[in-house]
N, C-alpha and C positions, 0 to 999 in steps of 0.2 A: 496368606495374602495371595490373591490371584494375579498372575503375571499378565501384563497388558500384551495383547496380540500385536505383533509387529508386521506391517504390511509393506510390500513393494508394489510399484505401479509401472506398467509399460509406458514408454514415451512415444511421441509421434514418429521419432526417427529410429525406433526399434531397439532402444536401450532400456535400462531399468532405472527406476528412481527410488531412493530410500530416504525416508525422513531421518535427519540426524538426531535421533534419540535412541533410547534403549542401549544396545551395545556400542553405539556411536557417540553417546552422550559424553561431553567433556573433552572430546578430542578437537583441538582447535586447528583447523586446516586454513585459517584465514591469514596466518603469518608464517614466514619461513621458520621462525624460531620455535613455533608450536609444533607443527607436523607438516610433512610434505608428501603428497600422494605419489605413488610409484605406479606407472603403467597408465593405460587408457581409462582414466576416471577424472571427474571434475566435480566441483561443488558449486551449486547455485544458491543464491539467497532470495527468499521469497519477500516480495514487497508487501508492506502493510500488515505484517504479522509478527511483530516483535523480533525480527531478525531470524525467523525460522529458516533453516537451511536444509538442503537436500543433496544427497550424493547421487551422481549419475554414473552408471557403469555399463559395460557391454552386457547384453542380455544373458549371456552364458556364464558370467562371472559368479563364482561361488565364494570369493573372498576379495577384500580390497587390501592392498599392501601399502604401507606408508613408512616413512622413516622419521625418527624423532631425535633431536639433538640430545646428547648425553653429557652432562656436566658443562663446565665453562671452558673456553679456549685458554690454554696455558700460554704464558709469556715465555718465549724461548730466548730472547735477547733484546737489547736496547740499541737503537741506531742514533748516532749524533745527527741533529738537524741544523746546527749552527756551525759556522766556521770558527771553531775554537781549537787550534792545533794542539793546545796543551791537554785537551781531553781526548781519550781514545775514540776511534770511529765507532766501534761496537763494544758492547759489554755483555757478557753472558749473564743469563738470568740469575745464576747461582752467585755471581759476583756483584750484582746490582746494589744490594743493600749496603755492602761494605764500601762501595764507591760513593753512593749517594748520601749516606747518613752524615758525613762530616759537613755537608753543605746546608744542613738544617731542613726545616719544614716551612711550607707556606701556610696561609690562613686556613686552608681547607684540610690541613694535616697531611698533605702529600709532600714527597721529597721535592725540594727546590730544584734539584738537578733535572727534574722532568721538564723544565723549561728548555733544556738543551737536547733532550732525547725523546724518541717515540718508541713505544713497545712494538715488538714483532711477535705475532701470535702463531702458535702451532695450528695445524689444520683441525677444524671442528670434527669431532667424532660423533657418529650417529649409530643408532640401533634400528634395525628393520623389524617391523611388527606387522601383523595382519589381523583383520577383523572377519570373522565368519559371517557370511550373509545367508547361510542356509536356514537360519532361524526365522527368516521373514517368509510370510505367506503372500501369495499373489493377491493383489488388490482386485476386487470383483468389478472390473471395468474392462472394456475392450481396448481403448486407447486413451491415454491421459497426457496431454501436452504439458510440459513443465510449467508453462506460463499459466495454466488453468488453476494452479494452486495459489496464485497471487490473489490477494484481497483487492477487488477492483475499486472499492470505495469503503473505507473504514467508518464513514459517517452513517452508513446504513446498518441497522440491526439485522443480523442473519441468524435464523433459528433452524438448525439442521433437523430434518425429519428423524423421529425417534428410532426408526429402523436402521438408520445409518450412523448413529452415535458410536457404535462399536468400532468404527474404522479410525477413530482417533481425531483429536482436534486439529492436528496438522493438515488434514485433508478436508476440513469443514467447508471451505469455500467451494470445493469441487463436488460436494454432496448435494442431493436433493434437499430442498428446504423452502423457506419463505422469508421474504423481507417483511418486517413488521413495523407497526407504528407509522404508517405512511400518510394518514389522513391530513394532519396539519402540514406535513412537509410538502405534499403535492399542492395544497392550497397556497402556501407561501411561495413556492417556486413559480407556479402559474401566475400568481399575482405580480411577482417581480418581472415576469416576461411580458406582461400585458399592462403597462402603466396607464393605459386609457380605461381600464376596467377595474372593478373591485371584486375580489373573489373571497368567499368565506364558506364555512361548512356548518352543518348541523346534523342532527341524529347521531351524536357522538358515540353512543353506546352500542350502535349496530355495527356489524361486520363490514357492511357497505354503506357509506353515507353519501350524501349529495353535496356537491359544491354549487354555490349560487353566484351568478355574475350579474352585475348591474352596469348597463351601458347608457350613456347620455349622448343624444344627438341633437344638435341645434338645427332649427329650420328657419325659413325666412319670415314666418309669421311673428307678429308681436302681440303682446297683451298689455292692456292698460293697467297701470299701477297708480292709485290715487295717492297724492302727496298733499297733505293739508286739506283744507275745506274745498278749494276750487281747482288746484293744480293737479293735472293728470300726466304721468310720464309713461311712454311706451317702451317696453323692454323686449328683448328677443326671447322667443319661446324655445323650449327644449322638449325632446321626447325621451322619456325614460323607458328602458326595455330590459327585461330580466329573463334569464333562463337557467335551468339547473341541469346538472350532469352527474352521473354516479362516480364516486371516488372510493376505490377499495382501500381498506386499512391494511391488507396484506397482499402480497404477490408471491405465489408459489412458482417454482421453476426447478429445473434439473441441476442447476448450480447457481451460486451467487452472481457470477458474471452474467448468466442468462437472465436472471431476475432483474439485474440492474439495466440490461438492455430493454427488457419489457417496461421497466419503469420510465426510461427515457422516451420510449415510443408512446407511452400513455400520456406523459406530459406534453409531448409534441402534438398529439392528437387533440388534446383539450385546448391547447393554444390555437391550433388551426380552427377549431370550432368558434373560438371567440373572435379572432381577427377576421374570419370570413363574414361576420355580420356587418352589413353596410347599410347606410341610409340612402334611400332612393326617393326621388321626387314623387309626391303623392298627387295623382291626376284628379282625385276626387276633391281636392282642396285648392284647385287652380294653380297647382305647381308651387304653392307657398309652403306646404307641410312636407313631412317625410314619412316613409314607411320603412320597416326593417326587412332586408332581404338577406339570403345566404344561409 
């Protein structure tokens, strides 16, 4: 079985970042009871990627040291918490069972005497351990800001370019790739942002499809509508106008964050195209009709 290559990446502030997998897997630095880092190191958690965490260390660090609790804290004595002069103020741990047993047990199976005493614990014992960081290879980038590994939006499907799959799933969002399945998403988002227009798509099987927009503008002209044999009603006329624009089904970029920015810019541009279309008075129809400008 081939061992997965482990990578480290330089951060924008000159430190090194390690994905918490491989030799770091299973070490819980999130709670004091699990493990506590020693020295200038910290753990950050990536947003939007199932809790993926990264270790940040000085650039020249060859190992990270941490301490871990060993065993449970032993009870050394019991101290009286109520004013009961007949009871001793303190009881050694070795004498506790003999003192408490005659008082019986509560419903949870604990000595009833615990209502009058609190336990005093010995100092927690720890062991110091270290993790060798020399098995990690340099990630092939110049600078990688820790935030760039965050997934900017989990609702987008991000496909990493095949040449970069070797770098591991933990760095997927920072790798070149493409957002996919955008056609219907773009149409729906533009449609929601332009309530005065209707947007739809066609040419679904092509890599680049078109979005179509229908706009309706009312003018001052009326048209006659016959009602019955003799009655005629005049209703306001409207001008329908449509145009199309290309919608890509994929967006390639150097990272997922970059691709999402391109996506937002594309949606904004399409919306600007739609809202820029205005109705103007038509001089050829005595100012009663409209033409579309913009």
